[in-house]
Backbone as CSV, one residue per row, in Angstrom:
resi,resn,N_x,N_y,N_z,CA_x,CA_y,CA_z,C_x,C_y,C_z
1,MET,25.071,20.902,-83.743,24.329,21.488,-82.527,23.230,22.271,-82.430
2,PRO,22.000,21.976,-81.825,20.820,22.713,-82.189,21.010,24.123,-81.685
3,TYR,20.384,24.691,-82.232,20.178,26.404,-81.691,19.242,26.417,-80.644
4,ILE,19.406,27.200,-79.455,18.668,27.914,-78.364,18.857,29.360,-78.450
5,ASP,17.607,29.863,-78.521,17.722,31.245,-78.487,18.033,31.853,-77.059
6,GLU,18.015,33.047,-77.043,18.752,33.368,-75.590,17.349,33.717,-74.571
7,GLU,16.109,33.809,-74.908,14.936,33.608,-74.171,14.874,32.252,-73.467
8,LYS,14.978,31.287,-74.203,15.112,29.798,-73.810,16.133,29.502,-72.684
9,LEU,17.223,30.120,-73.274,18.380,29.916,-72.425,18.047,30.317,-70.879
10,ALA,17.641,31.687,-71.135,17.394,32.523,-69.951,16.380,31.387,-68.672
11,GLU,15.226,31.161,-69.447,14.350,30.413,-68.778,14.972,29.378,-68.193
12,LEU,15.697,28.680,-68.898,16.540,27.304,-68.388,17.537,27.841,-67.417
13,TYR,18.227,28.778,-67.182,18.763,29.077,-66.186,18.034,29.461,-64.712
14,LYS,17.050,30.021,-65.354,16.017,30.404,-63.980,15.467,29.231,-63.448
15,GLU,15.207,28.379,-64.027,14.642,27.023,-63.797,15.787,26.302,-63.164
16,VAL,16.884,26.290,-63.235,17.939,25.610,-62.581,18.392,26.400,-61.296
17,ASP,18.535,27.659,-61.483,18.441,28.396,-59.939,17.409,28.060,-59.027
18,GLN,16.013,28.050,-59.644,15.065,27.598,-58.573,15.056,26.196,-58.190
19,GLU,15.697,25.406,-58.947,15.501,23.893,-58.439,17.008,23.890,-57.447
20,ASN,18.130,24.717,-58.002,19.054,24.611,-56.641,18.642,25.391,-55.609
21,LYS,17.877,26.414,-55.454,17.223,27.248,-54.133,16.352,26.148,-53.353
22,SER,15.566,25.374,-54.101,14.619,24.441,-53.596,15.535,23.355,-52.994
23,SER,16.537,22.896,-53.743,17.168,21.680,-53.271,17.999,22.361,-52.043
24,VAL,18.548,23.615,-51.854,19.083,23.958,-50.699,18.367,24.047,-49.510
25,TYR,16.871,24.366,-49.852,16.107,24.910,-48.726,15.605,23.289,-48.112
26,PHE,15.356,22.430,-49.023,15.056,21.237,-48.351,15.848,20.457,-47.813
27,GLN,17.375,20.645,-48.071,18.507,20.249,-47.173,18.643,20.783,-45.862
28,GLN,18.387,22.085,-46.076,18.352,22.987,-44.714,17.287,22.396,-43.871
29,LEU,16.251,22.181,-44.574,15.221,21.667,-43.906,15.190,20.352,-43.208
30,TYR,15.864,19.666,-43.999,16.325,17.979,-43.503,17.050,18.163,-42.446
31,PHE,18.378,19.114,-42.286,19.219,18.906,-41.423,18.564,19.544,-40.070
32,LYS,17.759,20.590,-40.220,16.835,20.895,-38.893,16.211,19.795,-38.334
33,TYR,15.304,19.254,-39.235,14.548,17.935,-38.675,15.552,17.013,-38.127
34,LYS,16.508,16.709,-38.718,17.444,15.588,-38.006,18.031,15.915,-36.582
35,ALA,18.559,17.520,-36.468,19.073,17.913,-35.203,17.826,18.021,-34.124
36,ARG,16.351,18.330,-34.853,15.332,18.139,-33.843,15.248,17.081,-33.200
37,LEU,15.099,15.975,-34.131,14.932,14.456,-33.777,16.019,14.256,-32.603
38,LYS,17.420,14.640,-32.871,18.524,14.129,-32.113,18.018,14.514,-30.797
39,HIS,17.734,15.854,-30.644,17.477,16.672,-29.325,16.097,15.821,-28.664
40,LEU,15.230,15.274,-29.242,13.998,14.860,-28.890,14.463,13.510,-28.388
41,LEU,15.569,12.584,-28.846,16.130,11.300,-28.547,16.550,11.726,-27.219
42,VAL,17.249,12.706,-27.168,18.339,13.093,-26.065,17.282,13.495,-24.670
43,TYR,16.172,14.143,-24.990,15.259,14.463,-23.982,14.436,13.226,-23.597
44,ARG,14.246,12.255,-24.532,13.396,11.323,-24.383,14.081,10.285,-23.317
45,TYR,15.431,10.081,-23.706,16.252,9.228,-22.802,16.629,9.836,-21.390
46,GLY,16.614,11.015,-21.404,16.731,11.961,-20.213,15.793,11.865,-19.383
47,PHE,14.545,11.793,-19.872,13.120,11.898,-19.045,12.830,10.352,-18.384
48,TYR,13.224,9.317,-19.327,12.977,8.108,-18.781,14.346,7.944,-17.849
49,SER,15.311,8.251,-18.020,16.649,8.250,-16.859,15.842,8.902,-15.587
50,ALA,15.217,10.012,-15.741,15.036,10.904,-14.530,13.770,9.954,-13.873
51,VAL,12.699,9.536,-14.693,11.688,8.894,-14.126,12.226,7.479,-13.451
52,PHE,13.122,6.683,-13.969,13.564,5.642,-13.483,14.483,6.108,-12.304
53,LEU,15.401,7.108,-12.011,15.881,7.642,-10.910,14.762,8.038,-9.937
54,PHE,13.768,8.839,-10.154,12.635,9.055,-9.134,12.274,7.907,-8.430
55,MET,11.862,6.747,-9.437,11.119,5.441,-8.789,12.044,4.944,-8.026
56,ALA,13.594,4.846,-8.482,14.338,4.231,-7.471,14.509,5.048,-6.193
57,ILE,14.449,6.202,-6.115,14.499,6.839,-4.973,13.281,6.562,-4.108
58,LEU,11.955,6.756,-4.719,10.863,6.559,-3.954,10.803,5.534,-3.376
59,GLY,11.210,4.168,-4.209,11.529,2.758,-3.517,12.086,2.707,-2.562
60,TYR,13.280,3.238,-2.502,14.232,3.247,-1.481,13.531,4.022,-0.177
61,ALA,12.787,5.083,-0.433,12.359,5.606,0.824,11.297,4.899,1.464
62,ILE,10.444,4.133,0.645,9.375,3.422,1.021,9.903,2.153,1.989
63,TYR,10.991,1.538,1.077,11.832,0.562,1.851,12.346,1.102,3.308
64,ILE,12.881,2.154,3.317,13.264,2.742,4.609,12.254,2.953,5.777
65,SER,11.022,3.626,4.891,10.036,4.013,6.160,9.182,2.821,6.413
66,THR,9.278,1.826,5.815,8.394,0.558,6.237,9.370,-0.236,7.007
67,GLY,10.255,-0.199,6.969,11.470,-0.982,7.723,11.369,-0.986,8.899
68,GLU,11.635,0.553,9.588,11.667,0.881,10.898,10.300,0.591,11.788
69,PRO,9.204,0.705,11.274,7.861,0.181,11.691,7.790,-1.496,12.173
70,ILE,8.375,-2.112,10.990,8.177,-3.386,11.460,9.038,-3.917,12.341
71,GLU,10.153,-3.135,12.814,11.165,-3.371,13.850,10.357,-2.907,15.276
72,GLU,9.854,-1.990,14.936,9.117,-1.360,16.425,8.011,-2.296,16.484
73,GLU,7.342,-2.952,15.361,5.989,-3.932,15.789,6.468,-5.264,16.382
74,PHE,7.733,-5.477,15.799,8.592,-6.865,16.294,8.769,-6.704,18.061
75,SER,9.254,-5.518,18.197,9.612,-5.362,19.774,8.361,-5.195,20.512
76,ALA,7.328,-4.652,19.943,5.766,-4.393,20.574,5.285,-5.476,20.819
77,LYS,5.491,-6.367,19.981,4.746,-7.727,19.892,5.663,-8.793,20.966
78,GLN,6.840,-8.579,21.140,7.874,-9.131,21.850,7.252,-8.841,23.481
79,GLU,7.144,-7.300,23.599,6.805,-6.961,25.048,5.641,-7.371,25.289
80,LEU,4.480,-7.253,24.340,3.005,-7.891,24.621,3.434,-9.303,24.949
81,LEU,4.008,-10.284,24.272,4.182,-11.679,24.543,4.756,-11.610,25.989
82,GLN,5.660,-11.006,26.492,6.081,-10.951,27.944,5.303,-10.685,28.969
83,LYS,4.509,-9.778,28.607,3.369,-9.353,29.273,2.471,-10.421,29.549
84,ILE,1.856,-11.009,28.526,0.935,-12.196,28.611,1.821,-13.163,29.569
85,LYS,2.795,-13.558,29.105,3.539,-14.588,29.996,3.459,-14.369,31.492
86,GLN,3.617,-13.020,31.820,3.737,-12.589,32.925,2.467,-12.775,33.905
87,LEU,1.389,-12.298,32.949,-0.081,-12.475,33.462,-0.461,-13.724,33.638
88,GLU,-0.124,-14.639,32.974,-0.313,-16.031,33.214,0.173,-16.490,34.191
89,LEU,1.716,-16.208,34.540,2.131,-16.839,35.836,1.427,-16.257,37.189
90,GLU,1.403,-14.701,37.051,0.359,-14.229,38.136,-1.054,-14.997,38.267
91,ASN,-1.766,-15.071,37.126,-3.007,-16.022,37.241,-2.913,-17.169,37.710
92,SER,-1.866,-17.765,37.324,-1.764,-19.522,38.083,-1.325,-19.235,39.596
93,ILE,-0.801,-18.024,39.784,-0.110,-17.859,41.208,-1.757,-17.561,42.084
94,LEU,-2.543,-16.485,41.420,-3.864,-15.990,41.747,-4.833,-16.957,41.794
95,GLU,-4.661,-18.168,41.251,-5.727,-19.207,40.734,-6.971,-18.551,40.120
96,GLY,-6.743,-17.838,39.003,-7.661,-17.887,37.902,-8.231,-16.504,37.948
97,GLN,-7.720,-15.536,39.067,-8.277,-14.046,38.969,-7.543,-13.463,37.860
98,THR,-8.261,-12.945,36.802,-7.766,-12.513,35.606,-8.278,-10.890,35.717
99,THR,-8.831,-10.027,36.427,-9.039,-8.782,36.182,-8.367,-8.006,35.556
100,ASP,-7.078,-8.110,36.159,-5.965,-7.093,35.700,-5.737,-7.165,34.122
101,VAL,-5.772,-8.459,33.589,-5.477,-8.912,32.458,-5.912,-7.713,31.354
102,GLN,-7.054,-7.441,31.236,-7.503,-6.259,30.498,-7.106,-5.049,30.712
103,LYS,-6.554,-4.605,32.062,-6.053,-3.296,31.928,-4.312,-3.194,31.284
104,VAL,-3.772,-4.389,31.447,-2.703,-4.617,30.971,-2.669,-4.628,29.176
105,LEU,-3.550,-5.251,28.704,-3.876,-5.409,27.360,-4.393,-4.050,26.506
106,SER,-4.897,-3.310,27.593,-5.621,-2.397,26.916,-4.585,-1.054,26.309
107,ASP,-3.389,-1.029,26.222,-2.353,-0.197,25.864,-1.750,-0.795,24.337
108,SER,-1.997,-2.306,24.223,-1.774,-2.709,23.105,-2.606,-3.072,22.394
109,ILE,-2.292,-3.399,20.992,-3.097,-3.850,19.913,-3.432,-5.257,20.217
110,VAL,-4.721,-5.667,20.095,-4.887,-6.960,20.339,-5.905,-7.309,19.264
111,PHE,-5.711,-8.594,18.434,-6.466,-9.122,17.509,-7.523,-9.941,17.877
112,THR,-8.866,-9.956,17.330,-9.633,-10.652,17.518,-10.473,-11.223,16.487
113,VAL,-11.232,-12.365,16.548,-12.214,-12.687,15.515,-13.632,-12.266,15.527
114,GLN,-14.199,-11.604,14.814,-15.393,-10.966,14.942,-16.435,-11.862,14.229
115,PHE,-17.412,-12.393,15.000,-18.406,-13.147,14.491,-19.949,-12.822,14.327
116,ILE,-20.006,-11.735,14.752,-21.681,-11.131,14.722,-21.414,-9.391,14.752
117,ALA,-22.222,-8.832,14.308,-22.420,-7.351,14.449,-24.197,-7.273,14.510
118,SER,-24.588,-6.776,15.770,-26.178,-6.794,15.996,-26.271,-5.190,16.518
119,GLU,-27.508,-4.785,15.855,-28.351,-3.473,16.099,-28.948,-3.576,17.655
120,LYS,-29.376,-4.703,18.030,-30.006,-4.980,19.417,-28.673,-4.592,20.691
121,GLU,-29.462,-3.818,21.271,-28.752,-3.433,22.567,-29.067,-4.551,23.667
122,GLY,-27.863,-4.545,24.724,-28.502,-5.442,25.729,-28.326,-6.979,25.469
123,VAL,-27.968,-7.324,24.350,-27.813,-8.792,24.091,-26.681,-9.577,24.872
124,MET,-26.889,-10.179,26.059,-25.618,-10.809,26.571,-25.454,-11.996,26.157
125,LEU,-24.431,-12.257,25.537,-23.945,-13.541,24.969,-22.869,-14.419,26.164
126,PHE,-22.258,-13.495,26.891,-21.546,-13.785,27.527,-21.350,-12.942,29.171
127,SER,-20.645,-13.799,30.079,-20.249,-12.981,31.067,-19.240,-11.903,30.883
128,GLU,-19.124,-10.805,31.608,-18.335,-9.621,31.361,-17.089,-9.783,31.933
129,ASN,-16.672,-10.575,32.728,-15.495,-10.995,33.463,-14.876,-12.238,32.315
130,PHE,-15.534,-12.707,31.387,-14.954,-13.808,30.404,-14.347,-13.075,29.267
131,LEU,-12.997,-13.094,29.578,-12.216,-12.069,28.696,-12.047,-12.747,27.250
132,ASN,-12.294,-13.878,26.664,-12.115,-14.230,25.485,-13.066,-13.835,24.640
133,PHE,-14.343,-13.531,25.233,-15.407,-13.005,24.526,-15.466,-11.374,24.738
134,ARG,-15.975,-10.814,23.765,-15.916,-9.170,23.762,-17.191,-8.641,23.050
135,ALA,-17.791,-7.384,23.312,-18.800,-6.702,22.547,-17.985,-5.327,22.631
136,HIS,-18.085,-4.862,21.388,-17.669,-3.343,20.994,-18.758,-2.784,20.456
137,PRO,-19.031,-1.566,21.148,-20.020,-0.784,20.876,-19.140,0.153,19.243
138,LEU,-20.027,-0.059,18.095,-19.287,0.568,16.968,-21.095,1.413,16.392
139,GLN,-20.813,1.979,15.463,-21.456,3.134,14.738,-22.922,2.293,14.650
140,GLY,-23.956,2.648,15.544,-25.105,2.022,15.500,-25.187,0.527,15.861
141,PHE,-24.252,-0.280,16.192,-24.567,-1.466,16.328,-23.324,-1.897,17.200
142,ASN,-23.458,-3.295,17.889,-22.688,-3.994,18.706,-21.706,-4.779,17.966
143,ALA,-20.325,-4.936,17.999,-19.838,-6.162,17.362,-19.303,-6.839,18.472
144,TYR,-19.817,-8.408,18.108,-18.950,-9.524,19.139,-17.913,-10.083,18.549
145,SER,-16.782,-10.276,19.461,-15.689,-10.978,18.713,-15.325,-11.863,19.809
146,LEU,-14.328,-12.804,19.270,-13.801,-14.130,20.255,-12.414,-13.982,19.966
147,GLY,-11.697,-14.118,21.267,-10.056,-14.422,21.368,-9.419,-13.206,21.511
148,ASN,-8.423,-13.404,22.101,-7.375,-12.572,22.143,-5.729,-12.778,21.593
149,PHE,-5.592,-12.245,20.711,-4.328,-12.803,19.859,-3.411,-11.617,19.933
150,SER,-1.822,-11.783,19.840,-1.192,-10.828,20.045,-0.496,-10.511,18.196
151,THR,-0.957,-11.238,17.686,-0.785,-10.853,16.144,-1.649,-11.554,15.036
152,LYS,-1.740,-10.988,14.005,-2.898,-10.849,13.056,-2.746,-12.158,12.235
153,GLU,-1.454,-13.224,12.320,-1.491,-14.192,11.542,-2.149,-15.416,12.731
154,GLU,-2.105,-15.142,13.913,-2.772,-16.025,15.376,-4.239,-16.101,14.931
155,ALA,-4.472,-14.816,14.949,-6.105,-14.797,14.793,-6.849,-15.132,13.396
156,GLU,-5.754,-15.004,12.528,-6.225,-15.636,10.976,-6.304,-17.004,11.009
157,ALA,-5.330,-17.743,11.945,-5.239,-19.071,12.102,-6.480,-19.692,12.986
158,PHE,-6.874,-18.958,13.760,-8.172,-19.378,14.669,-9.345,-18.921,13.853
159,ARG,-9.376,-18.052,12.887,-10.596,-17.927,12.106,-10.784,-18.898,11.039
160,LYS,-9.551,-19.463,10.485,-9.858,-20.524,9.659,-10.417,-21.806,10.389
161,GLU,-9.894,-22.126,11.711,-10.482,-23.097,12.305,-11.932,-23.046,12.496
162,LEU,-12.232,-21.614,12.906,-13.916,-21.807,13.181,-14.645,-21.964,11.810
163,LEU,-13.857,-21.443,10.792,-14.519,-21.547,9.397,-14.770,-23.123,9.031
164,ASN,-13.726,-23.885,9.225,-13.638,-25.377,9.202,-14.713,-25.951,10.355
165,LEU,-15.082,-25.477,11.183,-15.963,-26.010,12.287,-17.560,-25.920,12.028
166,GLY,-17.663,-24.916,10.737,-18.844,-24.369,10.203,-19.687,-23.272,10.260
167,LEU,-18.585,-22.290,10.999,-19.160,-20.898,11.416,-19.049,-20.317,10.244
168,MET,-19.984,-19.114,9.902,-19.677,-18.365,8.804,-19.637,-16.974,8.832
169,ASP,-19.111,-15.951,8.134,-19.080,-14.485,8.107,-18.163,-14.208,9.451
170,LEU,-16.889,-14.620,9.159,-15.802,-14.337,10.422,-14.946,-13.546,9.884
171,TRP,-14.293,-12.517,10.520,-12.898,-11.915,10.036,-12.332,-11.091,11.308
172,VAL,-11.066,-10.819,10.903,-10.208,-10.414,12.055,-10.423,-8.769,12.199
173,THR,-10.228,-8.587,13.478,-10.369,-7.111,13.646,-9.438,-6.976,14.699
174,SER,-8.793,-5.740,14.854,-8.046,-5.330,15.905,-8.206,-3.875,16.790
175,TYR,-8.034,-4.071,18.083,-8.598,-3.030,19.092,-7.243,-2.539,19.633
176,ARG,-7.392,-1.277,20.113,-6.177,-0.786,21.095,-7.273,-0.092,22.085
177,SER,-6.848,-0.014,23.509,-7.866,0.562,24.498,-9.369,0.520,24.182
178,GLY,-9.648,-0.618,23.675,-11.329,-0.927,23.505,-11.618,-0.190,22.254
179,GLU,-10.630,0.536,21.348,-11.086,1.082,19.899,-10.758,0.657,18.982
180,ARG,-11.575,0.462,18.042,-11.248,-0.309,16.830,-10.151,0.330,15.970
181,VAL,-9.203,-0.540,15.629,-7.794,0.076,14.742,-7.927,-0.809,13.617
182,LEU,-7.938,0.127,12.023,-8.196,-0.510,11.031,-6.718,-1.513,10.957
183,LEU,-7.153,-2.371,9.860,-6.101,-3.059,9.409,-5.799,-2.813,7.859
184,ASN,-4.299,-2.851,7.650,-3.822,-2.093,6.476,-4.441,-2.952,5.192
185,ASP,-4.771,-4.126,5.100,-5.008,-4.864,4.133,-6.661,-4.812,3.886
């Protein structure tokens, strides 16, 4: 058996103690990191769950809020169609006198196909009593439109027919009481 003096043995014990201390330190560091990583995963999944729940609630709220106006729009369109039918009946009875149609339609949204916007004032393209043609004063110019439709789809179909006939630069607009109402899309 080889001989080890006491100093070398003491140094070896010190080295072993240091290695044990560093091993314990790194084990503790590893367990802390592992616990922290576990908490981060829990928080991450909690965050994603909260975001998903928030998006679901937001989607449901949007669905609920847009569902009611659609029903109101449908009933408003039905009322408008009934008014138009009534006015057509009255028009046939009155033999073409349609001056009251403009008053009745003034409270409803009316869709038209705009075909020109001009800065010139006093351009008379049609008679004031002809209800399917209109001139609407806008910011610095007059917009001329054609047709009175109760739905945007009807106006869009008319616009497509006019495009097929060769007219260019047509777009659907809407008015309520003679004032421009912006379309949502």
